[in-house]
LUMNU-898118 format. One record per residue: z, y, x of N, C-alpha, C in turn. Coordinates in steps of 0.02 Angstrom, whole numbers, padded with zeros to 5 digits, always signed. Atoms other than C-alpha are relative to their C-alpha. Example, Ala and Ser with C-alpha at 12.3 -4.5 7.8 and 13.67 -1.06 7.14 Angstrom:
2
+00000-00059+00045+00390-00225+00615+00000+00060+00045/-00003-00059-00042+00357-00053+00684+00037+00055-00039/
//
This chain:
414
-00048-00047-00041-00085-00839+00880+00078-00028-00019/-00074+00029+00018+00099-00921+00881+00035+00060-00016/-00047-00067+00016+00249-00811+00794+00043-00016+00081/-00035+00000-00046+00330-00764+00965+00039+00069+00023/-00033-00095-00038+00445-00606+01053+00023-00032+00080/-00002+00003-00060+00438-00572+01216+00078-00014+00022/-00066+00028-00033+00593-00647+01342+00061+00071-00001/-00044-00071+00038+00750-00523+01292+00053+00013+00042/-00069-00012-00062+00877-00453+01415+00049+00046-00019/-00054-00028+00021+01019-00362+01405+00000+00054-00004/-00003-00069+00013+00934-00189+01405-00030-00016-00056/+00081+00025+00070+00801-00266+01234+00061+00070-00038/-00035-00083+00038+00828-00074+01142-00027-00054-00077/-00011+00028+00080+00882-00119+00951-00021+00057-00052/+00052-00017+00053+00782-00033+00797+00042-00002-00047/-00013-00004+00081+00855-00018+00627-00079+00026-00059/+00098-00002+00045+00688-00030+00495+00061+00018-00059/-00025-00029+00049+00747+00061+00334-00047-00035-00049/+00069+00034+00040+00668-00050+00184-00007-00054+00024/+00036+00076-00004+00609-00238+00161-00045-00017-00040/+00031-00006+00058+00470-00190+00062-00081-00041+00064/+00035+00019-00049+00298-00239+00173-00021+00038+00049/-00027-00041-00077+00307-00094+00286+00041-00003+00049/-00108+00029-00028+00501-00123+00325-00004-00086+00019/+00007+00063-00040+00438-00311+00357-00044-00004+00050/+00038-00030-00049+00272-00268+00449+00048+00030+00079/-00048+00001-00047+00383-00171+00554+00065-00031+00044/-00040+00076-00019+00501-00286+00589-00018-00023+00038/+00002+00056-00042+00403-00427+00647-00036+00028+00050/+00076-00054-00044+00266-00299+00755+00072+00000+00049/-00062+00005-00054+00455-00253+00832+00027-00043+00047/+00000+00045-00036+00513-00409+00877-00018-00026+00041/+00033+00012-00030+00377-00471+00918-00041+00020+00087/+00015-00059-00032+00366-00318+01043+00046-00002+00066/-00041-00008-00031+00519-00382+01114+00067+00056-00016/-00047-00037+00034+00633-00252+01011+00062-00058-00057/-00056+00029+00046+00809-00318+00928-00010+00028-00054/+00040-00043+00057+00779-00273+00743+00059-00022-00076/-00049-00008+00059+00907-00249+00598-00036+00026-00066/+00052-00012+00064+00817-00232+00427+00055+00014-00063/-00060-00028+00085+00925-00121+00273-00019+00000-00039/+00028+00013+00067+00867-00153+00104+00069+00017-00032/-00076-00034+00036+00972-00053-00014-00034-00055-00081/-00004+00025+00052+00903-00185-00152+00073-00088+00009/-00022+00076-00031+01017-00354-00166-00052-00048+00004/+00060+00060+00008+00866-00473-00192-00048+00034+00017/+00076-00052-00033+00694-00421-00113-00027-00048-00088/+00058+00012+00067+00555-00445-00273-00043+00053+00001/+00035-00047-00012+00435-00360-00232-00058+00000-00060/+00030-00032+00108+00372-00239-00390-00083+00027+00042/+00074-00022-00005+00164-00198-00406-00027-00094-00015/+00026+00065+00046+00063-00333-00472-00059-00031+00052/+00044+00009-00046-00089-00343-00343-00038+00045+00064/+00010-00042-00045-00162-00273-00172-00073-00006+00012/+00059+00006-00038-00314-00266-00082-00003+00013+00079/-00032+00014-00059-00310-00307+00119-00090+00015+00008/+00066+00008-00013-00499-00229+00197+00023-00056+00051/-00024+00025-00059-00530-00298+00356+00043+00016+00069/-00018-00025-00034-00447-00177+00469+00084-00019-00022/-00076+00048+00019-00256-00260+00367-00011-00046+00038/-00023+00096-00040-00329-00433+00422+00015+00020+00038/-00001-00002-00077-00343-00420+00570+00075+00003+00029/-00088-00005-00034-00155-00332+00605+00032-00057-00016/-00037+00062+00018-00096-00489+00510-00030-00048+00041/+00020+00068-00063-00202-00613+00614+00042+00005+00076/-00040-00012-00071-00129-00523+00762+00056-00022-00004/-00067+00040+00014+00034-00578+00701+00013-00093-00001/+00027+00071+00016-00026-00765+00676+00001-00032-00084/-00030+00008+00068-00009-00740+00497-00072-00014-00038/+00071-00003+00028-00187-00750+00452-00025-00075-00055/-00002+00041+00032-00192-00929+00404+00052-00012-00078/-00031-00038+00043-00043-00902+00292-00013+00047-00058/+00031-00070+00048-00122-00751+00208-00051-00037-00051/+00069+00019+00036-00289-00842+00174+00041-00072-00041/-00044+00067+00065-00170-01003+00065+00019+00029-00010/-00057-00038+00086-00085-00884-00067-00071+00075-00010/+00046-00056+00031-00259-00761-00073-00081-00013-00033/+00056+00000+00035-00425-00723-00148-00049+00052+00054/+00041-00016-00059-00593-00680-00039-00059+00017-00060/+00065+00002+00034-00709-00584-00178-00068+00002+00006/+00080+00015-00028-00900-00611-00144-00021+00066-00024/+00038-00048+00013-00952-00447-00204+00032+00077-00026/-00022-00038+00026-00898-00278-00259-00045+00068-00046/+00050-00053+00031-00986-00185-00401+00017+00050-00067/-00024-00086+00035-00954-00003-00484-00046+00009-00079/+00051+00000+00072-01012-00002-00675+00037+00046-00046/-00007-00058+00065-01005+00144-00804+00035-00038-00042/-00055+00036+00055-00861+00118-00910-00021-00010-00076/+00034-00002+00070-00958+00158-01067-00051-00054-00034/+00071+00045-00018-01140+00079-01047+00012-00063+00024/+00009+00048-00048-01080-00071-00923-00050+00011+00064/+00044+00018-00057-01230-00031-00832+00037+00001+00089/-00037-00006-00076-01216-00053-00630-00010+00057+00033/-00007-00064-00031-01204+00113-00538-00030-00033+00056/-00004+00005-00079-01191+00026-00363+00039-00072+00016/-00045+00062-00018-01149-00119-00273+00005-00022+00074/-00017+00031-00104-01094-00218-00089+00043-00057-00024/-00011+00076+00003-01088-00402-00047+00069+00029+00060/-00096-00028-00043-00902-00429+00013-00012-00084+00056/+00013+00053-00036-00855-00617+00087-00015-00015+00044/+00047+00014-00082-00960-00685+00225-00044+00080+00030/+00026-00066-00059-01041-00502+00266+00038+00044+00019/-00074-00028-00024-00884-00439+00251+00021-00032+00092/-00015+00058-00062-00828-00590+00389-00049+00026+00062/+00050-00016-00060-00987-00539+00487-00020+00055+00029/+00022-00088-00026-01000-00353+00496+00088+00011+00056/-00058-00043-00035-00805-00315+00542+00034-00079+00064/-00051+00031-00047-00735-00489+00611+00040-00023-00044/-00105+00017+00046-00596-00504+00492-00040-00001-00080/+00024-00027+00100-00624-00533+00268+00036+00044-00018/-00051-00029+00021-00570-00446+00154+00012-00046-00058/-00062+00034+00021-00428-00503+00055+00021+00026-00071/-00032-00041+00075-00362-00503-00136+00074-00038+00007/-00043+00063-00020-00178-00544-00128+00045+00046-00071/-00047-00033+00022-00020-00536-00254+00062+00015+00058/-00048-00046-00020+00108-00405-00191+00039-00061+00038/-00072+00046-00036+00242-00527-00200-00025-00069+00054/+00038+00057-00037+00121-00672-00119+00013+00030+00078/+00013-00058-00085+00098-00541+00050+00078+00007+00017/-00074-00002-00059+00301-00521+00063+00017-00033+00007/-00029+00054-00014+00343-00684+00054-00030-00011+00058/+00035+00013-00070+00211-00711+00218+00037+00029+00034/-00024-00044-00032+00291-00566+00286+00053-00043+00012/-00086+00015+00023+00487-00617+00231-00015-00071+00061/+00012+00065-00033+00449-00794+00295+00016+00019+00092/-00007-00040-00069+00379-00721+00473+00084+00007+00037/-00065-00065+00007+00539-00605+00470+00045-00080+00033/-00042+00044-00015+00659-00739+00452+00013-00043+00072/+00047+00043-00059+00563-00852+00586+00041+00021+00070/-00020-00035-00087+00648-00719+00699+00072-00026+00037/-00092+00004-00015+00830-00752+00792+00020+00086+00014/-00048-00056-00018+00831-00566+00839-00039+00039-00034/+00014-00047+00078+00789-00482+00660+00087-00043-00030/-00059-00001+00034+00947-00472+00568-00020+00032-00098/+00033-00012+00075+00903-00434+00376+00069-00002-00053/-00067+00013+00027+01044-00371+00277-00033+00033-00060/+00029-00011+00076+01027-00333+00079+00044+00042-00035/-00027-00084+00042+01113-00192-00041+00031+00014+00064/-00005-00045-00067+01113-00091+00118-00026+00057-00009/+00015-00077+00053+01094+00094-00009-00010+00060+00112/-00013-00068-00032+01063+00248+00153+00038+00029-00030/-00018-00070+00014+01170+00384+00143+00009+00028+00018/+00014-00052-00045+01178+00477+00295-00010-00031+00046/+00022+00040-00100+01083+00463+00480+00015+00060+00033/-00078-00061-00042+01178+00570+00622-00033-00046+00066/+00037+00021-00062+01061+00555+00796+00026+00063+00046/+00030-00046-00052+01076+00618+00967-00030-00017+00042/+00042-00002-00047+00982+00622+01132+00000-00078+00038/+00009+00082-00023+01056+00438+01157-00017-00061-00035/-00025+00071+00058+01062+00338+00976-00024+00035-00069/+00013-00015+00059+01033+00352+00817+00079-00046-00050/-00037+00032+00052+01185+00311+00666-00034+00014-00048/+00040+00020+00055+01145+00234+00520+00066-00005-00069/-00048+00004+00056+01276+00265+00368-00010-00036-00064/+00041+00018+00058+01254+00164+00219+00085+00003-00058/-00047-00029+00070+01331+00161+00040+00077-00041-00035/-00061+00042+00026+01478+00041+00054+00027+00019+00087/-00028-00060-00025+01541+00156+00186-00012-00030+00079/+00012+00013-00079+01472+00043+00352-00041+00051+00049/+00041-00035-00036+01401+00117+00498-00021-00035+00084/+00044+00011-00040+01282+00061+00633-00038+00046+00025/+00033-00040-00051+01204+00115+00783-00039-00025+00048/+00055+00002-00018+01057+00106+00856-00051+00013+00070/+00020-00032-00046+00918+00141+00990-00059+00084-00032/+00050-00049+00026+00802+00232+00855+00000-00046-00097/-00027-00001+00104+00781+00230+00650-00095+00001-00015/+00035-00005+00029+00620+00189+00581+00006+00000-00082/-00010-00009+00078+00604+00236+00385-00058-00026-00022/+00034+00014+00056+00501+00122+00287+00033-00026-00069/-00050-00032+00112+00597+00175+00109-00053+00013-00053/+00043-00027+00054+00438+00200+00028-00008+00100-00018/+00003-00091+00023+00386+00353-00072+00064+00048-00004/-00059-00023+00005+00539+00397-00128+00056-00010+00052/-00027-00019-00072+00590+00396+00050+00090+00045+00013/-00058-00043+00004+00800+00429+00073-00015+00036+00082/+00028-00021-00100+00746+00429+00292-00029+00058-00015/+00047-00016-00002+00618+00542+00248+00060+00093+00025/-00017-00071-00011+00743+00707+00247+00005-00001+00020/-00044-00003-00071+00797+00678+00413-00036+00000+00030/+00076+00015-00037+00611+00688+00482-00018+00088-00025/+00057-00077+00020+00527+00828+00360+00063-00007-00083/-00037-00021+00070+00651+00918+00209-00080+00030-00053/+00072-00014+00009+00498+00932+00113+00036-00008-00093/-00023-00010+00075+00594+00904-00068-00046-00076-00042/-00006+00074+00049+00546+00740-00196-00082+00005-00025/+00077+00015-00004+00364+00671-00201-00001+00034-00104/+00001-00042+00093+00260+00758-00363-00031-00052-00036/+00041+00041+00053+00168+00683-00506-00067+00020+00019/+00071-00026-00012-00007+00672-00494-00043-00004-00038/+00017-00020+00075-00033+00698-00684-00023-00098-00009/+00042+00079+00004-00097+00488-00677+00043-00036-00050/-00036+00053-00017-00040+00329-00736-00043-00072-00008/+00020+00055+00007-00075+00171-00697+00026-00082-00020/-00048+00041+00056-00070+00019-00816-00027-00046+00023/+00020+00045-00029-00076-00142-00736+00045-00073-00036/-00012+00085+00004-00082-00341-00759-00025-00050-00004/+00044+00055+00000-00104-00511-00725-00047-00047-00061/+00017+00057+00060-00214-00634-00818-00049-00059+00035/+00032+00050-00033-00265-00808-00780-00066-00024+00000/+00072-00022+00005-00437-00842-00748-00011-00033-00068/+00023+00051+00061-00449-00975-00897+00026+00072-00051/+00005-00065+00069-00394-00807-01007-00035+00061+00002/+00034-00050-00022-00542-00707-00937-00050+00008-00066/+00053+00004+00042-00658-00635-01074-00079+00004+00019/+00042-00033-00025-00831-00640-01054-00016+00082+00017/+00019-00100-00020-00927-00507-00954+00060+00015+00061/-00041-00018-00103-00785-00499-00805-00021-00064+00023/+00010+00047-00041-00830-00602-00675+00074-00021+00048/-00063+00039-00040-00692-00691-00584+00018-00023+00070/-00011+00030-00031-00732-00697-00433-00029+00084+00072/+00024-00071-00002-00813-00489-00388+00067+00048+00001/-00040-00068-00001-00694-00331-00371-00043+00032-00030/+00048-00029+00066-00781-00246-00521+00064+00047-00003/-00027-00086-00014-00745-00056-00528-00019+00033-00072/+00040-00029+00060-00779+00040-00715+00028+00058+00001/-00040-00106+00002-00772+00242-00711-00019+00036-00055/+00009-00043+00072-00779+00351-00864+00038+00061+00020/-00034-00095+00010-00722+00538-00880+00067-00018+00002/-00050+00014+00007-00542+00542-00871+00036-00067-00003/-00025+00050-00013-00519+00364-00825-00025-00051+00042/+00043+00028-00041-00579+00225-00724+00058-00077+00014/-00027+00090-00024-00528+00012-00682-00027-00033+00046/+00012+00040-00019-00504-00102-00584+00019-00107+00029/-00010+00059+00019-00511-00274-00571+00010-00072+00068/-00031+00036-00067-00484-00417-00405+00030-00068-00014/-00007+00042+00008-00459-00585-00414+00051-00033+00039/-00079+00007-00057-00268-00662-00320-00010-00064-00043/-00037+00087-00017-00188-00823-00285-00042-00050-00010/+00054+00030-00021-00342-00907-00216-00027+00000-00051/+00069-00020+00051-00451-00845-00378+00053-00035-00089/-00024+00024+00066-00329-00919-00500+00011+00043-00050/-00004-00041+00047-00273-00767-00546-00053+00080+00001/+00007-00063-00010-00342-00596-00597+00031+00070+00002/-00016-00053-00007-00272-00433-00564-00030+00065-00001/+00026-00056+00010-00323-00271-00651+00059+00055+00005/-00048-00080+00003-00248-00092-00655-00059+00061-00018/+00032-00023+00052-00311+00024-00774+00025+00075+00041/-00030-00083-00003-00295+00226-00735-00034+00067-00041/+00020-00057+00052-00282+00362-00857+00040+00063-00003/-00027-00076+00003-00241+00533-00867+00059-00013-00063/-00039-00007+00041-00063+00554-00931+00029+00020-00058/-00003-00080+00067-00066+00705-01059-00041-00022-00047/+00060+00024+00035-00209+00601-01126+00004-00032-00052/-00007+00034+00025-00105+00464-01217+00071+00018-00045/-00056+00004+00008+00010+00462-01333+00070-00033+00015/-00052+00057-00032+00197+00389-01269+00005-00028+00060/+00017+00038-00055+00128+00367-01092+00037+00069+00024/-00014-00060-00039+00232+00525-01008-00003+00017+00043/+00010-00006-00074+00236+00590-00855+00094-00007+00034/-00058-00003-00013+00397+00572-00734+00066+00053-00017/-00035-00065-00017+00452+00750-00745+00065-00033-00091/-00005+00023+00061+00461+00702-00948+00065-00040-00001/-00013+00077+00020+00529+00523-00951+00079+00003+00060/-00011-00012-00031+00658+00598-00793+00013-00041+00064/+00014+00009-00096+00683+00542-00619+00014-00112-00012/-00007+00063-00007+00745+00351-00657-00088-00030-00011/+00076+00003+00027+00564+00333-00756-00049+00014+00067/+00068-00046-00027+00459+00441-00627+00010-00068+00064/-00014+00039-00073+00539+00305-00480-00012-00075-00021/+00000+00094+00025+00513+00115-00594-00082+00003+00002/+00072+00031+00008+00342+00040-00548+00002-00046-00081/+00015+00049+00049+00382-00059-00717+00004+00008-00059/-00002-00027+00076+00384+00031-00885-00027-00050-00038/+00044+00027+00057+00342-00055-01037-00031+00059-00010/+00068-00032+00022+00182-00023-01081-00035-00008-00086/+00021-00039+00081+00117+00023-01270-00081-00025-00009/+00098+00055-00012-00041-00123-01286-00034+00077-00026/+00078-00025+00009-00105+00014-01406-00022+00062+00014/+00004-00032-00028-00088+00158-01321-00072+00007+00049/+00052+00017-00059-00213+00080-01191-00066-00003-00046/+00033-00010+00053-00313+00003-01323-00032+00064-00017/+00047-00067+00016-00358+00196-01366-00018+00037+00057/+00054-00001-00028-00411+00223-01218-00051-00010+00031/+00071+00048+00005-00518+00120-01203-00054-00014-00037/+00043+00023+00042-00584+00138-01359-00079+00006-00017/+00097-00036+00014-00769+00212-01333-00029-00038+00078/+00039+00047-00043-00777+00065-01173-00049-00043-00024/+00023+00079-00012-00886-00064-01138+00045-00040-00025/-00042+00040+00036-00852-00196-01245+00043-00063+00063/-00036+00043-00048-00809-00313-01076+00042+00024+00025/-00067-00030-00025-00690-00193-01032+00079+00000-00049/-00057+00022+00043-00600-00191-01208+00033-00074+00000/-00035+00071+00012-00600-00373-01195+00047-00010+00047/-00067-00012-00063-00492-00360-01045+00056+00022-00019/-00041-00013+00017-00381-00260-01107+00027-00031-00069/-00015+00034+00086-00368-00362-01275+00047-00068+00032/-00017+00060-00021-00354-00513-01158+00068-00006+00043/-00039+00011-00043-00202-00482-01052+00063-00022-00025/-00052+00013+00050-00042-00546-01121+00047+00069+00028/-00073-00047+00018+00077-00413-01074-00041+00058+00097/+00009-00063-00066+00038-00228-00945+00072+00041-00007/-00024-00063-00031+00133-00112-00883-00003+00047+00031/+00040-00090-00020+00148+00069-00833+00027+00008+00044/-00035-00012-00086+00182+00151-00655-00026+00073-00024/+00012-00062-00028+00183+00329-00646-00008+00028+00039/+00058+00011-00058+00070+00397-00522+00036+00062+00030/-00034-00056-00073+00180+00507-00361-00040+00000+00049/+00036+00011-00063+00108+00561-00214+00053+00054+00042/-00003-00052-00029+00129+00678-00079-00054+00039+00025/+00030-00052-00042+00035+00819+00008-00026-00036+00078/+00040+00044-00061-00064+00736+00169+00038+00053+00037/-00015-00060-00039+00016+00807+00319-00021-00013+00059/+00070-00008-00053-00113+00885+00426+00039+00027+00085/-00014+00011-00048+00004+00877+00596+00053-00069+00007/-00053+00063-00069+00134+00744+00715+00045+00007-00051/-00033-00033-00001+00259+00851+00660+00053-00047-00085/-00043+00021+00074+00324+00753+00492-00009-00067-00031/-00014+00046+00002+00314+00606+00574+00033-00051+00006/-00060+00002-00007+00440+00599+00659+00045+00042+00061/-00022-00044-00031+00585+00684+00747+00063-00037+00033/-00045+00027-00029+00697+00618+00885+00001-00051+00022/+00007+00067-00018+00727+00443+00880-00004-00011-00061/-00003+00031+00073+00685+00430+00693-00089+00001-00033/+00046-00024+00000+00523+00401+00638-00033-00036-00084/+00023+00040+00108+00423+00356+00454-00068-00041+00031/+00078+00033+00015+00283+00227+00409-00024-00020-00036/+00012+00003+00073+00194+00189+00272+00004+00080-00046/-00015-00036+00070+00226+00275+00083+00057+00046+00049/-00058-00018+00020+00391+00337+00140-00038+00098+00086/+00033-00060-00067+00254+00456+00306-00049+00031-00058/+00067-00080+00039+00101+00499+00183-00011-00088-00061/+00012+00049+00064+00109+00392+00004-00079+00022-00008/+00020+00000+00034-00060+00371-00046-00004-00014-00072/+00026+00041+00056-00152+00357-00208-00039-00080+00008/+00040+00071-00021-00226+00184-00225-00083-00007-00023/+00057+00013-00029-00396+00232-00233-00044-00002+00045/+00047+00045-00065-00444+00169-00082+00008-00059+00013/-00038+00061-00019-00326+00011-00082-00003+00002+00090/+00011+00004-00079-00299+00056+00097+00091+00023+00025/-00068-00021-00013-00088+00108+00053+00050-00070+00071/-00040+00070-00061-00029-00082+00155-00021+00014+00048/+00016+00007-00049-00140-00070+00247+00020+00042+00079/-00031-00053-00025-00115+00092+00322+00057-00007+00035/-00077+00027-00035+00063+00038+00349-00001-00054+00062/-00007+00048-00045+00040-00112+00428-00048+00035+00077/+00038-00004-00024-00075-00026+00538+00055+00043+00060/-00038-00021-00060+00060+00088+00596+00067-00034+00032/-00059+00049-00041+00210-00048+00610-00034-00018+00058/+00014+00024-00056+00088-00118+00745-00010+00052+00062/-00006-00092-00048+00065+00069+00814+00048-00010+00046/-00051-00022-00025+00221+00113+00834+00052-00058+00023/-00006+00058-00032+00286-00076+00877+00002-00003+00092/+00034-00036-00068+00202-00050+01047+00021+00043+00033/-00025-00050-00011+00231+00096+01075+00086-00006+00026/-00069+00024-00012+00422+00059+01054+00046-00018+00059/-00039+00041-00044+00444-00075+01172-00021+00049+00080/+00037-00001-00044+00349+00003+01300+00060+00034+00090/-00030-00049-00054+00475+00139+01418+00076-00009-00007/-00060+00005-00018+00644+00041+01359+00045+00060-00060/-00038-00040+00068+00774+00134+01244-00023+00083+00013/+00018-00071-00005+00764+00310+01342-00038+00006-00005/+00079-00026+00036+00583+00324+01302-00014+00008-00053/+00022+00005+00073+00599+00304+01119-00034+00058-00043/+00056-00053-00018+00580+00479+01095-00049+00020-00010/+00057-00019-00052+00431+00501+01196-00032-00037-00040/+00061+00019+00041+00341+00350+01109-00011+00003-00057/-00005-00006+00061+00397+00399+00932-00052+00041+00006/+00080-00049-00008+00289+00564+00979-00058-00014-00001/+00072+00047-00029+00143+00459+01044-00018-00032-00071/+00030+00037+00065+00117+00351+00877+00012+00071-00039/+00012-00063+00046+00160+00518+00775-00059+00041+00013/+00052+00002-00030+00002+00594+00868-00039-00048-00010/+00042+00030+00015-00096+00440+00852-00023-00028-00058/+00018+00015+00051-00081+00401+00689+00007+00063-00086/-00018-00052+00054-00075+00569+00579-00062+00028-00032/+00088-00038+00049-00277+00629+00558-00010-00086-00036/+00026+00069+00012-00303+00429+00543+00020+00009-00099/-00069-00008+00057-00156+00430+00379-00044+00030-00040/-00012-00089+00038-00216+00615+00309-00093-00017-00016/+00047+00019+00021-00389+00558+00311-00016-00033-00058/-00012+00053+00049-00370+00400+00213+00013+00044-00075/-00044-00032+00053-00245+00512+00108-00039+00041-00046/+00026-00042+00002-00354+00635+00079-00066-00028-00046/+00049+00030-00006-00512+00524+00043+00025-00033-00077/-00029+00030+00058-00413+00439-00088+00027+00040-00066/-00005-00028+00063-00378+00559-00197-00076+00039-00010/+00057-00029+00041-00565+00634-00182-00015-00061-00032/+00026+00038+00043-00617+00460-00253+00024-00009-00055/-00031-00002+00098-00496+00463-00404-00039+00065-00009/+00038-00064+00008-00594+00641-00407-00074-00006-00053/+00079+00021-00008-00760+00551-00416+00015-00042-00063/+00008+00043+00059-00729+00409-00522+00026+00006-00057/-00024-00032+00046-00647+00504-00655-00042+00058-00028/+00064-00057+00009-00782+00629-00656-00051-00026-00082/+00062-00046+00046-00904+00710-00803-00020+00058+00030/+00021-00027+00006-01003+00804-00856-00039+00044+00112/+00021+00026-00075-01118+00861-00667+00020-00023+00084/-00045+00064-00063-01007+00771-00537-00032-00046-00005/+00010+00061+00021-01028+00649-00638-00083-00023-00004/+00066+00021-00010-01224+00650-00645-00005-00003+00092/+00012+00038-00090-01229+00669-00445+00026-00056+00033/-00026+00040+00003-01107+00536-00447-00055-00053+00018/+00044+00058+00030-01215+00407-00517-00063+00020+00025/+00078-00033-00034-01371+00495-00430+00013-00063+00061/-00032+00029-00084-01298+00458-00266+00005-00066-00006/+00010+00075-00004-01267+00279-00283-00050-00052-00024/+00054+00030+00029-01416+00251-00376-00046-00023+00061/+00031-00009-00060-01483+00308-00212+00031-00024+00057/-00038+00011-00062-01383+00273-00076+00049-00057+00004/-00010+00062+00003-01292+00128-00129+00063-00036+00035/-00011+00045-00085-01217+00012+00000+00061+00034+00074/-00016-00016-00063-01200+00134+00113+00058+00036-00010/-00044-00038+00020-01080+00244+00010+00072-00033-00025/-00037+00081+00019-00980+00062-00026+00032+00014+00071/-00033+00019-00074-00959+00045+00174+00014+00027+00018/-00036-00034-00016-00854+00114+00255+00035+00004+00084/-00020+00027-00078-00850+00082+00471+00054+00005+00027/-00039-00013-00046-00740+00189+00509+00043-00014-00017/-00072+00022+00032-00608+00123+00393+00006-00062+00033/+00018+00089-00019-00655-00057+00414+00026-00024+00060/+00010+00036-00070-00675-00082+00578+00040+00033+00048/-00050-00049-00024-00529+00024+00643+00020-00060+00066/-00046+00042-00037-00433-00069+00793+00038+00015+00043/-00049-00023-00038-00314+00034+00881+00045-00040+00001/
//
C-alpha cells in the first residue's frame, strides 16, 4: 500500500504529537495518513534511538504493513525461525515454538526482530515524506493549557503553539501525562536490564543465530534474538538490582540515572550474575564487546479509561501504559494505539476530537492493561524459584507451544 494522505481542506484538524520515538513517529504517520495536519515536538536536539533491539509480533507488523512499510521493515529486520525456552543452569530445553513461516501462516504476518534505531529510521523516513508533518527538534514541553476549543503547548524556548489536540507520546517519563493524570513519577521495579549487540561472527558455540533464545533461572533470565538481517544478535539479561554490587537502583543513583537507558555496565558484575549458568550463557556474556545497563521502571496498569485522555489531550505508548519488557509488546501496543487514535481523531473534525479521544481511551485500556499485567506475571515466572519454578517447568513440558502461542495477542486486528 503506497503512502498517502487524504485530500486536505481548510478545515483539516491540526494535532501536536509530543515525542519522536516509535510511538510519536507512528502517531504522526497514522494521523497524516488519516487526513490530519501534524506537528511533532521532540525535546532532543537530534534523533538517536536508545536501546538495542525489539521484537515485533504479527500484531505489530500488521500495523506497519497497513502503513505501507512492510518492505522497508523486512529489509532491516530478521525473522527468527524458532522460540526456545531453556533452563539457564542446565541448558535443558523446557519448551519451544516454531516461528518463521509458521507465524506467517497462522496470523498472516511474520514475527520480526529489529534494532530500535532501524525501526525508528523506517518510521522517520516515512514521516519526512509527508508534506503535512512538521518535525521540530529541541522543543521540550514546559506547559500545556486547553480550552473546550483548542490546546496550547508551551516549550522551554518560550514558544507557544496551538492545535486542536495534543497526543502525548513522550515515553515513560512523560511531561504530558501530568495534564491527563497526576500520579507522580514512575516506580522502580527492582530490576536491571543488561543489553548488548554481538556480530554473528562472534557468537559462541551453543548460541543459535537464527532463533529467539530464552534462558530462565531463579532471579535471572536472558533473551537473545537476531537483528539487522541476521547479521547481529541482540542480547538482554534481567537481574535483580539488589543482587549485584555496583548495580544500583534509580533512587540510589539519582533521577538522571533512573531515566538513563544507557548507564555504563560493569562486565564483572554481569559475570557474577551468570557464574552458575550453563556454559553457553556464560560464553555469551564474555563474547559481547560491550554491555550497557538500564534500570527498569514502570507504572501500575490503568484499570479504567480515565488515565488515557482528558479533553483534547491523549496519551499513547509508554506515556499511557509503560510495560515491562517480558512480553516484548511495548512497541506493538504503541503502534496499535497510534492506528486506533488516528482513525478516530479524523472522523468528526476538530469539534469532535474530545469525544474521539474518549472513545480511543475506552477501546484501548483493557487490552493494554492485560498486556501490562501479563508482562509482570511473565517476569515473575521466568525468574521463579521453589515450587513455582517446578510448576512452570512441568507446565512447559506438558503444554509447551500452547502456553507460548497467544492468538488473543498476535491475531488482534483492531
